[in-house]
mmJSON file of the N, C-alpha and C atoms, coordinates in Angstrom:
{"data_MODEL":{"atom_site":{
"group_PDB":["ATOM","ATOM","ATOM","ATOM","ATOM","ATOM","ATOM","ATOM","ATOM","ATOM","ATOM","ATOM","ATOM","ATOM","ATOM","ATOM","ATOM","ATOM","ATOM","ATOM","ATOM","ATOM","ATOM","ATOM","ATOM","ATOM","ATOM","ATOM","ATOM","ATOM","ATOM","ATOM","ATOM","ATOM","ATOM","ATOM","ATOM","ATOM","ATOM","ATOM","ATOM","ATOM","ATOM","ATOM","ATOM","ATOM","ATOM","ATOM","ATOM","ATOM","ATOM","ATOM","ATOM","ATOM","ATOM","ATOM","ATOM","ATOM","ATOM","ATOM","ATOM","ATOM","ATOM","ATOM","ATOM","ATOM","ATOM","ATOM","ATOM","ATOM","ATOM","ATOM","ATOM","ATOM","ATOM","ATOM","ATOM","ATOM","ATOM","ATOM","ATOM","ATOM","ATOM","ATOM","ATOM","ATOM","ATOM","ATOM","ATOM","ATOM","ATOM","ATOM","ATOM","ATOM","ATOM","ATOM","ATOM","ATOM","ATOM","ATOM","ATOM","ATOM","ATOM","ATOM","ATOM","ATOM","ATOM","ATOM","ATOM","ATOM","ATOM","ATOM","ATOM","ATOM","ATOM","ATOM","ATOM","ATOM","ATOM","ATOM","ATOM","ATOM","ATOM","ATOM","ATOM","ATOM","ATOM","ATOM","ATOM","ATOM","ATOM","ATOM","ATOM","ATOM","ATOM","ATOM","ATOM","ATOM","ATOM","ATOM","ATOM","ATOM","ATOM","ATOM","ATOM","ATOM","ATOM","ATOM","ATOM","ATOM","ATOM","ATOM","ATOM","ATOM","ATOM","ATOM","ATOM","ATOM","ATOM","ATOM","ATOM","ATOM","ATOM","ATOM","ATOM","ATOM","ATOM","ATOM","ATOM","ATOM","ATOM","ATOM","ATOM","ATOM","ATOM","ATOM","ATOM","ATOM","ATOM","ATOM","ATOM","ATOM","ATOM","ATOM","ATOM","ATOM","ATOM","ATOM","ATOM","ATOM","ATOM","ATOM","ATOM","ATOM","ATOM","ATOM","ATOM","ATOM","ATOM","ATOM","ATOM","ATOM","ATOM","ATOM","ATOM","ATOM","ATOM"],
"id":[1,2,3,4,5,6,7,8,9,10,11,12,13,14,15,16,17,18,19,20,21,22,23,24,25,26,27,28,29,30,31,32,33,34,35,36,37,38,39,40,41,42,43,44,45,46,47,48,49,50,51,52,53,54,55,56,57,58,59,60,61,62,63,64,65,66,67,68,69,70,71,72,73,74,75,76,77,78,79,80,81,82,83,84,85,86,87,88,89,90,91,92,93,94,95,96,97,98,99,100,101,102,103,104,105,106,107,108,109,110,111,112,113,114,115,116,117,118,119,120,121,122,123,124,125,126,127,128,129,130,131,132,133,134,135,136,137,138,139,140,141,142,143,144,145,146,147,148,149,150,151,152,153,154,155,156,157,158,159,160,161,162,163,164,165,166,167,168,169,170,171,172,173,174,175,176,177,178,179,180,181,182,183,184,185,186,187,188,189,190,191,192,193,194,195,196,197,198,199,200,201,202,203,204,205,206,207],
"type_symbol":["N","C","C","N","C","C","N","C","C","N","C","C","N","C","C","N","C","C","N","C","C","N","C","C","N","C","C","N","C","C","N","C","C","N","C","C","N","C","C","N","C","C","N","C","C","N","C","C","N","C","C","N","C","C","N","C","C","N","C","C","N","C","C","N","C","C","N","C","C","N","C","C","N","C","C","N","C","C","N","C","C","N","C","C","N","C","C","N","C","C","N","C","C","N","C","C","N","C","C","N","C","C","N","C","C","N","C","C","N","C","C","N","C","C","N","C","C","N","C","C","N","C","C","N","C","C","N","C","C","N","C","C","N","C","C","N","C","C","N","C","C","N","C","C","N","C","C","N","C","C","N","C","C","N","C","C","N","C","C","N","C","C","N","C","C","N","C","C","N","C","C","N","C","C","N","C","C","N","C","C","N","C","C","N","C","C","N","C","C","N","C","C","N","C","C","N","C","C","N","C","C","N","C","C","N","C","C"],
"label_atom_id":["N","CA","C","N","CA","C","N","CA","C","N","CA","C","N","CA","C","N","CA","C","N","CA","C","N","CA","C","N","CA","C","N","CA","C","N","CA","C","N","CA","C","N","CA","C","N","CA","C","N","CA","C","N","CA","C","N","CA","C","N","CA","C","N","CA","C","N","CA","C","N","CA","C","N","CA","C","N","CA","C","N","CA","C","N","CA","C","N","CA","C","N","CA","C","N","CA","C","N","CA","C","N","CA","C","N","CA","C","N","CA","C","N","CA","C","N","CA","C","N","CA","C","N","CA","C","N","CA","C","N","CA","C","N","CA","C","N","CA","C","N","CA","C","N","CA","C","N","CA","C","N","CA","C","N","CA","C","N","CA","C","N","CA","C","N","CA","C","N","CA","C","N","CA","C","N","CA","C","N","CA","C","N","CA","C","N","CA","C","N","CA","C","N","CA","C","N","CA","C","N","CA","C","N","CA","C","N","CA","C","N","CA","C","N","CA","C","N","CA","C","N","CA","C","N","CA","C","N","CA","C","N","CA","C","N","CA","C","N","CA","C"],
"label_alt_id":[null,null,null,null,null,null,null,null,null,null,null,null,null,null,null,null,null,null,null,null,null,null,null,null,null,null,null,null,null,null,null,null,null,null,null,null,null,null,null,null,null,null,null,null,null,null,null,null,null,null,null,null,null,null,null,null,null,null,null,null,null,null,null,null,null,null,null,null,null,null,null,null,null,null,null,null,null,null,null,null,null,null,null,null,null,null,null,null,null,null,null,null,null,null,null,null,null,null,null,null,null,null,null,null,null,null,null,null,null,null,null,null,null,null,null,null,null,null,null,null,null,null,null,null,null,null,null,null,null,null,null,null,null,null,null,null,null,null,null,null,null,null,null,null,null,null,null,null,null,null,null,null,null,null,null,null,null,null,null,null,null,null,null,null,null,null,null,null,null,null,null,null,null,null,null,null,null,null,null,null,null,null,null,null,null,null,null,null,null,null,null,null,null,null,null,null,null,null,null,null,null,null,null,null,null,null,null],
"label_comp_id":["MET","MET","MET","LYS","LYS","LYS","ARG","ARG","ARG","THR","THR","THR","GLU","GLU","GLU","THR","THR","THR","LEU","LEU","LEU","SER","SER","SER","GLN","GLN","GLN","ILE","ILE","ILE","PHE","PHE","PHE","PRO","PRO","PRO","GLU","GLU","GLU","SER","SER","SER","LYS","LYS","LYS","ILE","ILE","ILE","ALA","ALA","ALA","GLY","GLY","GLY","LEU","LEU","LEU","PHE","PHE","PHE","GLY","GLY","GLY","ILE","ILE","ILE","ALA","ALA","ALA","LYS","LYS","LYS","ALA","ALA","ALA","THR","THR","THR","ILE","ILE","ILE","ALA","ALA","ALA","ARG","ARG","ARG","MET","MET","MET","ARG","ARG","ARG","LYS","LYS","LYS","ARG","ARG","ARG","GLY","GLY","GLY","GLU","GLU","GLU","ILE","ILE","ILE","PRO","PRO","PRO","PHE","PHE","PHE","ALA","ALA","ALA","GLU","GLU","GLU","ILE","ILE","ILE","GLY","GLY","GLY","GLY","GLY","GLY","HIS","HIS","HIS","PHE","PHE","PHE","TYR","TYR","TYR","TYR","TYR","TYR","SER","SER","SER","GLU","GLU","GLU","ALA","ALA","ALA","HIS","HIS","HIS","LEU","LEU","LEU","VAL","VAL","VAL","GLU","GLU","GLU","TRP","TRP","TRP","PHE","PHE","PHE","ASP","ASP","ASP","ALA","ALA","ALA","ARG","ARG","ARG","VAL","VAL","VAL","GLN","GLN","GLN","GLN","GLN","GLN","THR","THR","THR","MET","MET","MET","ASN","ASN","ASN","GLY","GLY","GLY","GLU","GLU","GLU","SER","SER","SER","PRO","PRO","PRO"],
"label_asym_id":["A","A","A","A","A","A","A","A","A","A","A","A","A","A","A","A","A","A","A","A","A","A","A","A","A","A","A","A","A","A","A","A","A","A","A","A","A","A","A","A","A","A","A","A","A","A","A","A","A","A","A","A","A","A","A","A","A","A","A","A","A","A","A","A","A","A","A","A","A","A","A","A","A","A","A","A","A","A","A","A","A","A","A","A","A","A","A","A","A","A","A","A","A","A","A","A","A","A","A","A","A","A","A","A","A","A","A","A","A","A","A","A","A","A","A","A","A","A","A","A","A","A","A","A","A","A","A","A","A","A","A","A","A","A","A","A","A","A","A","A","A","A","A","A","A","A","A","A","A","A","A","A","A","A","A","A","A","A","A","A","A","A","A","A","A","A","A","A","A","A","A","A","A","A","A","A","A","A","A","A","A","A","A","A","A","A","A","A","A","A","A","A","A","A","A","A","A","A","A","A","A","A","A","A","A","A","A"],
"label_entity_id":["1","1","1","1","1","1","1","1","1","1","1","1","1","1","1","1","1","1","1","1","1","1","1","1","1","1","1","1","1","1","1","1","1","1","1","1","1","1","1","1","1","1","1","1","1","1","1","1","1","1","1","1","1","1","1","1","1","1","1","1","1","1","1","1","1","1","1","1","1","1","1","1","1","1","1","1","1","1","1","1","1","1","1","1","1","1","1","1","1","1","1","1","1","1","1","1","1","1","1","1","1","1","1","1","1","1","1","1","1","1","1","1","1","1","1","1","1","1","1","1","1","1","1","1","1","1","1","1","1","1","1","1","1","1","1","1","1","1","1","1","1","1","1","1","1","1","1","1","1","1","1","1","1","1","1","1","1","1","1","1","1","1","1","1","1","1","1","1","1","1","1","1","1","1","1","1","1","1","1","1","1","1","1","1","1","1","1","1","1","1","1","1","1","1","1","1","1","1","1","1","1","1","1","1","1","1","1"],
"label_seq_id":[1,1,1,2,2,2,3,3,3,4,4,4,5,5,5,6,6,6,7,7,7,8,8,8,9,9,9,10,10,10,11,11,11,12,12,12,13,13,13,14,14,14,15,15,15,16,16,16,17,17,17,18,18,18,19,19,19,20,20,20,21,21,21,22,22,22,23,23,23,24,24,24,25,25,25,26,26,26,27,27,27,28,28,28,29,29,29,30,30,30,31,31,31,32,32,32,33,33,33,34,34,34,35,35,35,36,36,36,37,37,37,38,38,38,39,39,39,40,40,40,41,41,41,42,42,42,43,43,43,44,44,44,45,45,45,46,46,46,47,47,47,48,48,48,49,49,49,50,50,50,51,51,51,52,52,52,53,53,53,54,54,54,55,55,55,56,56,56,57,57,57,58,58,58,59,59,59,60,60,60,61,61,61,62,62,62,63,63,63,64,64,64,65,65,65,66,66,66,67,67,67,68,68,68,69,69,69],
"pdbx_PDB_ins_code":[null,null,null,null,null,null,null,null,null,null,null,null,null,null,null,null,null,null,null,null,null,null,null,null,null,null,null,null,null,null,null,null,null,null,null,null,null,null,null,null,null,null,null,null,null,null,null,null,null,null,null,null,null,null,null,null,null,null,null,null,null,null,null,null,null,null,null,null,null,null,null,null,null,null,null,null,null,null,null,null,null,null,null,null,null,null,null,null,null,null,null,null,null,null,null,null,null,null,null,null,null,null,null,null,null,null,null,null,null,null,null,null,null,null,null,null,null,null,null,null,null,null,null,null,null,null,null,null,null,null,null,null,null,null,null,null,null,null,null,null,null,null,null,null,null,null,null,null,null,null,null,null,null,null,null,null,null,null,null,null,null,null,null,null,null,null,null,null,null,null,null,null,null,null,null,null,null,null,null,null,null,null,null,null,null,null,null,null,null,null,null,null,null,null,null,null,null,null,null,null,null,null,null,null,null,null,null],
"Cartn_x":[107.675,107.416,106.281,105.282,103.729,104.223,103.997,103.922,102.479,102.365,101.154,101.21,100.514,100.101,98.995,98.753,97.464,97.563,96.375,96.302,95.077,95.85,94.569,93.58,92.696,91.1,91.54,90.512,90.075,88.623,88.579,87.395,86.783,85.809,85.473,85.352,85.05,85.035,83.772,82.946,81.541,82.07,82.818,82.928,84.035,85.084,85.64,85.509,84.311,83.788,83.001,82.341,81.674,82.48,83.506,84.632,85.197,85.588,85.985,84.401,83.375,82.612,82.64,82.904,83.019,82.047,81.787,81.154,82.163,81.116,81.828,82.573,82.291,82.669,84.04,84.044,85.373,86.487,86.075,86.888,87.555,86.311,87.099,87.824,87.265,88.568,89.615,90.015,91.267,91.517,91.197,91.86,92.075,91.698,91.743,93.007,93.278,94.248,95.553,95.349,96.597,96.836,96.046,96.019,96.0,95.368,95.083,95.155,96.096,96.167,94.981,94.769,93.837,94.287,93.584,94.253,92.271,92.473,91.165,91.347,90.365,90.21,88.58,88.839,87.523,86.455,87.134,86.483,85.907,86.385,85.806,86.977,86.993,88.058,88.374,89.607,89.474,90.839,90.708,91.549,91.995,93.123,93.801,93.98,93.492,93.524,94.958,96.277,97.343,97.675,97.17,97.685,97.077,95.652,95.159,95.824,96.388,96.987,98.095,98.782,100.239,99.754,99.021,98.615,97.754,97.072,96.555,97.69,98.523,99.355,100.308,100.251,101.694,100.708,99.23,98.621,98.59,98.571,98.37,99.628,100.976,102.054,102.309,101.686,101.793,101.302,99.697,99.195,99.623,100.538,100.976,102.373,102.819,104.323,103.762,102.415,102.256,102.122,102.067,102.293,100.635,100.525,99.061,99.242,98.078,98.731,98.251],
"Cartn_y":[60.104,60.931,61.876,61.682,62.454,63.976,65.015,66.155,66.733,67.387,68.251,69.806,70.451,71.86,72.294,73.371,73.954,75.146,75.695,76.946,77.731,79.132,79.824,79.873,80.44,80.793,81.761,81.683,82.998,83.438,84.932,85.846,86.365,86.738,87.667,89.006,89.918,91.602,91.508,90.835,90.868,90.681,89.472,88.616,89.586,90.008,91.043,92.047,92.874,93.985,93.28,92.327,91.784,91.622,90.841,90.892,91.836,93.149,94.283,94.935,94.918,95.597,97.415,97.046,98.443,98.163,98.871,98.937,98.464,97.615,97.125,98.011,99.114,100.644,101.002,100.823,101.118,100.236,98.732,97.989,98.294,98.264,98.471,99.883,100.959,102.139,101.816,100.801,100.8,99.513,98.704,97.794,98.91,100.009,100.785,101.505,102.159,102.639,101.831,100.861,99.857,99.88,99.927,99.783,98.303,97.239,96.071,95.209,94.031,93.294,91.986,91.702,91.353,90.34,89.811,89.299,89.246,89.341,89.679,88.175,87.808,86.203,86.74,86.663,86.653,87.937,89.028,90.263,90.06,89.235,89.19,89.331,90.335,90.471,89.364,88.901,88.117,88.061,87.977,88.389,87.006,87.172,85.652,86.135,85.157,85.156,85.264,84.36,84.913,86.556,86.903,88.148,89.387,88.871,89.656,89.966,88.686,88.56,89.669,89.693,90.037,91.689,91.92,93.506,94.066,93.156,93.639,94.221,93.111,93.231,94.259,94.779,95.799,97.213,97.442,98.075,98.5,97.357,97.585,97.895,97.65,97.879,99.554,100.193,101.305,101.981,101.608,102.249,102.531,101.351,101.327,102.509,102.369,103.552,104.801,105.173,106.575,106.586,106.004,106.362,106.135,107.084,106.967,106.173,104.821,103.829,104.428],
"Cartn_z":[110.349,111.369,111.174,111.786,111.419,112.068,111.392,111.351,111.583,112.58,112.984,113.17,112.167,112.447,112.649,113.703,114.151,113.283,112.758,112.35,113.166,113.613,114.276,113.953,114.955,114.432,113.312,112.416,111.258,111.63,111.828,112.135,111.242,110.775,109.631,110.507,109.785,110.118,111.254,110.741,112.047,113.451,113.201,114.286,115.381,114.574,115.31,115.843,115.224,115.543,116.572,116.872,118.407,119.662,118.856,119.915,120.714,120.141,120.501,121.368,120.73,121.076,120.344,119.332,118.369,116.824,116.207,115.379,113.974,112.906,112.16,110.874,111.128,110.193,110.945,112.409,112.973,112.5,112.634,112.079,110.688,109.781,108.294,108.423,109.137,109.141,109.687,110.748,111.215,109.94,109.172,108.195,107.01,106.716,105.681,105.686,107.186,107.849,108.079,107.964,108.043,109.202,110.512,111.787,112.363,111.449,112.189,111.282,111.486,110.453,109.758,108.474,107.759,106.799,106.231,105.05,103.83,103.077,101.748,101.129,101.223,100.205,99.669,98.22,97.427,98.101,98.101,98.323,99.808,100.679,102.41,102.912,104.47,104.955,106.414,106.729,107.646,108.526,109.865,110.996,111.688,111.613,112.262,113.761,114.615,116.098,116.576,115.996,116.584,116.013,114.741,114.541,115.622,115.757,116.467,117.836,118.769,119.805,119.8,118.867,118.745,118.588,118.04,117.611,118.972,119.828,120.884,121.926,122.1,123.125,122.562,121.55,121.179,121.706,121.536,121.733,123.398,123.772,125.239,126.043,125.409,126.007,125.369,124.426,123.947,124.876,125.577,126.259,127.777,128.035,129.431,129.241,128.369,128.164,127.767,128.031,127.585,126.163,125.652,123.879,123.148,122.169,121.518,120.678,120.586,119.805,117.973],
"occupancy":[1.0,1.0,1.0,1.0,1.0,1.0,1.0,1.0,1.0,1.0,1.0,1.0,1.0,1.0,1.0,1.0,1.0,1.0,1.0,1.0,1.0,1.0,1.0,1.0,1.0,1.0,1.0,1.0,1.0,1.0,1.0,1.0,1.0,1.0,1.0,1.0,1.0,1.0,1.0,1.0,1.0,1.0,1.0,1.0,1.0,1.0,1.0,1.0,1.0,1.0,1.0,1.0,1.0,1.0,1.0,1.0,1.0,1.0,1.0,1.0,1.0,1.0,1.0,1.0,1.0,1.0,1.0,1.0,1.0,1.0,1.0,1.0,1.0,1.0,1.0,1.0,1.0,1.0,1.0,1.0,1.0,1.0,1.0,1.0,1.0,1.0,1.0,1.0,1.0,1.0,1.0,1.0,1.0,1.0,1.0,1.0,1.0,1.0,1.0,1.0,1.0,1.0,1.0,1.0,1.0,1.0,1.0,1.0,1.0,1.0,1.0,1.0,1.0,1.0,1.0,1.0,1.0,1.0,1.0,1.0,1.0,1.0,1.0,1.0,1.0,1.0,1.0,1.0,1.0,1.0,1.0,1.0,1.0,1.0,1.0,1.0,1.0,1.0,1.0,1.0,1.0,1.0,1.0,1.0,1.0,1.0,1.0,1.0,1.0,1.0,1.0,1.0,1.0,1.0,1.0,1.0,1.0,1.0,1.0,1.0,1.0,1.0,1.0,1.0,1.0,1.0,1.0,1.0,1.0,1.0,1.0,1.0,1.0,1.0,1.0,1.0,1.0,1.0,1.0,1.0,1.0,1.0,1.0,1.0,1.0,1.0,1.0,1.0,1.0,1.0,1.0,1.0,1.0,1.0,1.0,1.0,1.0,1.0,1.0,1.0,1.0,1.0,1.0,1.0,1.0,1.0,1.0],
"B_iso_or_equiv":[0.0,0.0,0.0,0.0,0.0,0.0,0.0,0.0,0.0,0.0,0.0,0.0,0.0,0.0,0.0,0.0,0.0,0.0,0.0,0.0,0.0,0.0,0.0,0.0,0.0,0.0,0.0,0.0,0.0,0.0,0.0,0.0,0.0,0.0,0.0,0.0,0.0,0.0,0.0,0.0,0.0,0.0,0.0,0.0,0.0,0.0,0.0,0.0,0.0,0.0,0.0,0.0,0.0,0.0,0.0,0.0,0.0,0.0,0.0,0.0,0.0,0.0,0.0,0.0,0.0,0.0,0.0,0.0,0.0,0.0,0.0,0.0,0.0,0.0,0.0,0.0,0.0,0.0,0.0,0.0,0.0,0.0,0.0,0.0,0.0,0.0,0.0,0.0,0.0,0.0,0.0,0.0,0.0,0.0,0.0,0.0,0.0,0.0,0.0,0.0,0.0,0.0,0.0,0.0,0.0,0.0,0.0,0.0,0.0,0.0,0.0,0.0,0.0,0.0,0.0,0.0,0.0,0.0,0.0,0.0,0.0,0.0,0.0,0.0,0.0,0.0,0.0,0.0,0.0,0.0,0.0,0.0,0.0,0.0,0.0,0.0,0.0,0.0,0.0,0.0,0.0,0.0,0.0,0.0,0.0,0.0,0.0,0.0,0.0,0.0,0.0,0.0,0.0,0.0,0.0,0.0,0.0,0.0,0.0,0.0,0.0,0.0,0.0,0.0,0.0,0.0,0.0,0.0,0.0,0.0,0.0,0.0,0.0,0.0,0.0,0.0,0.0,0.0,0.0,0.0,0.0,0.0,0.0,0.0,0.0,0.0,0.0,0.0,0.0,0.0,0.0,0.0,0.0,0.0,0.0,0.0,0.0,0.0,0.0,0.0,0.0,0.0,0.0,0.0,0.0,0.0,0.0],
"pdbx_formal_charge":[null,null,null,null,null,null,null,null,null,null,null,null,null,null,null,null,null,null,null,null,null,null,null,null,null,null,null,null,null,null,null,null,null,null,null,null,null,null,null,null,null,null,null,null,null,null,null,null,null,null,null,null,null,null,null,null,null,null,null,null,null,null,null,null,null,null,null,null,null,null,null,null,null,null,null,null,null,null,null,null,null,null,null,null,null,null,null,null,null,null,null,null,null,null,null,null,null,null,null,null,null,null,null,null,null,null,null,null,null,null,null,null,null,null,null,null,null,null,null,null,null,null,null,null,null,null,null,null,null,null,null,null,null,null,null,null,null,null,null,null,null,null,null,null,null,null,null,null,null,null,null,null,null,null,null,null,null,null,null,null,null,null,null,null,null,null,null,null,null,null,null,null,null,null,null,null,null,null,null,null,null,null,null,null,null,null,null,null,null,null,null,null,null,null,null,null,null,null,null,null,null,null,null,null,null,null,null],
"auth_seq_id":[1,1,1,2,2,2,3,3,3,4,4,4,5,5,5,6,6,6,7,7,7,8,8,8,9,9,9,10,10,10,11,11,11,12,12,12,13,13,13,14,14,14,15,15,15,16,16,16,17,17,17,18,18,18,19,19,19,20,20,20,21,21,21,22,22,22,23,23,23,24,24,24,25,25,25,26,26,26,27,27,27,28,28,28,29,29,29,30,30,30,31,31,31,32,32,32,33,33,33,34,34,34,35,35,35,36,36,36,37,37,37,38,38,38,39,39,39,40,40,40,41,41,41,42,42,42,43,43,43,44,44,44,45,45,45,46,46,46,47,47,47,48,48,48,49,49,49,50,50,50,51,51,51,52,52,52,53,53,53,54,54,54,55,55,55,56,56,56,57,57,57,58,58,58,59,59,59,60,60,60,61,61,61,62,62,62,63,63,63,64,64,64,65,65,65,66,66,66,67,67,67,68,68,68,69,69,69],
"auth_comp_id":["MET","MET","MET","LYS","LYS","LYS","ARG","ARG","ARG","THR","THR","THR","GLU","GLU","GLU","THR","THR","THR","LEU","LEU","LEU","SER","SER","SER","GLN","GLN","GLN","ILE","ILE","ILE","PHE","PHE","PHE","PRO","PRO","PRO","GLU","GLU","GLU","SER","SER","SER","LYS","LYS","LYS","ILE","ILE","ILE","ALA","ALA","ALA","GLY","GLY","GLY","LEU","LEU","LEU","PHE","PHE","PHE","GLY","GLY","GLY","ILE","ILE","ILE","ALA","ALA","ALA","LYS","LYS","LYS","ALA","ALA","ALA","THR","THR","THR","ILE","ILE","ILE","ALA","ALA","ALA","ARG","ARG","ARG","MET","MET","MET","ARG","ARG","ARG","LYS","LYS","LYS","ARG","ARG","ARG","GLY","GLY","GLY","GLU","GLU","GLU","ILE","ILE","ILE","PRO","PRO","PRO","PHE","PHE","PHE","ALA","ALA","ALA","GLU","GLU","GLU","ILE","ILE","ILE","GLY","GLY","GLY","GLY","GLY","GLY","HIS","HIS","HIS","PHE","PHE","PHE","TYR","TYR","TYR","TYR","TYR","TYR","SER","SER","SER","GLU","GLU","GLU","ALA","ALA","ALA","HIS","HIS","HIS","LEU","LEU","LEU","VAL","VAL","VAL","GLU","GLU","GLU","TRP","TRP","TRP","PHE","PHE","PHE","ASP","ASP","ASP","ALA","ALA","ALA","ARG","ARG","ARG","VAL","VAL","VAL","GLN","GLN","GLN","GLN","GLN","GLN","THR","THR","THR","MET","MET","MET","ASN","ASN","ASN","GLY","GLY","GLY","GLU","GLU","GLU","SER","SER","SER","PRO","PRO","PRO"],
"auth_asym_id":["A","A","A","A","A","A","A","A","A","A","A","A","A","A","A","A","A","A","A","A","A","A","A","A","A","A","A","A","A","A","A","A","A","A","A","A","A","A","A","A","A","A","A","A","A","A","A","A","A","A","A","A","A","A","A","A","A","A","A","A","A","A","A","A","A","A","A","A","A","A","A","A","A","A","A","A","A","A","A","A","A","A","A","A","A","A","A","A","A","A","A","A","A","A","A","A","A","A","A","A","A","A","A","A","A","A","A","A","A","A","A","A","A","A","A","A","A","A","A","A","A","A","A","A","A","A","A","A","A","A","A","A","A","A","A","A","A","A","A","A","A","A","A","A","A","A","A","A","A","A","A","A","A","A","A","A","A","A","A","A","A","A","A","A","A","A","A","A","A","A","A","A","A","A","A","A","A","A","A","A","A","A","A","A","A","A","A","A","A","A","A","A","A","A","A","A","A","A","A","A","A","A","A","A","A","A","A"],
"auth_atom_id":["N","CA","C","N","CA","C","N","CA","C","N","CA","C","N","CA","C","N","CA","C","N","CA","C","N","CA","C","N","CA","C","N","CA","C","N","CA","C","N","CA","C","N","CA","C","N","CA","C","N","CA","C","N","CA","C","N","CA","C","N","CA","C","N","CA","C","N","CA","C","N","CA","C","N","CA","C","N","CA","C","N","CA","C","N","CA","C","N","CA","C","N","CA","C","N","CA","C","N","CA","C","N","CA","C","N","CA","C","N","CA","C","N","CA","C","N","CA","C","N","CA","C","N","CA","C","N","CA","C","N","CA","C","N","CA","C","N","CA","C","N","CA","C","N","CA","C","N","CA","C","N","CA","C","N","CA","C","N","CA","C","N","CA","C","N","CA","C","N","CA","C","N","CA","C","N","CA","C","N","CA","C","N","CA","C","N","CA","C","N","CA","C","N","CA","C","N","CA","C","N","CA","C","N","CA","C","N","CA","C","N","CA","C","N","CA","C","N","CA","C","N","CA","C","N","CA","C","N","CA","C","N","CA","C","N","CA","C","N","CA","C"],
"pdbx_PDB_model_num":[1,1,1,1,1,1,1,1,1,1,1,1,1,1,1,1,1,1,1,1,1,1,1,1,1,1,1,1,1,1,1,1,1,1,1,1,1,1,1,1,1,1,1,1,1,1,1,1,1,1,1,1,1,1,1,1,1,1,1,1,1,1,1,1,1,1,1,1,1,1,1,1,1,1,1,1,1,1,1,1,1,1,1,1,1,1,1,1,1,1,1,1,1,1,1,1,1,1,1,1,1,1,1,1,1,1,1,1,1,1,1,1,1,1,1,1,1,1,1,1,1,1,1,1,1,1,1,1,1,1,1,1,1,1,1,1,1,1,1,1,1,1,1,1,1,1,1,1,1,1,1,1,1,1,1,1,1,1,1,1,1,1,1,1,1,1,1,1,1,1,1,1,1,1,1,1,1,1,1,1,1,1,1,1,1,1,1,1,1,1,1,1,1,1,1,1,1,1,1,1,1,1,1,1,1,1,1]
}}}
């Protein structure tokens, strides 16, 4: 039986900043405060599409509930 696994896309910090339309420094601050999920590999920071979708959905829900993210 052949097993196929798919990986979500992985983005560098500069790409995430561009996708959200915010400065790379803002993403770095969020990372340092533990506000956004990431992985560090070889001194570079990467972000998983799957984790970002979960994170974003949670922020949307908080906003809809009148909570501060």
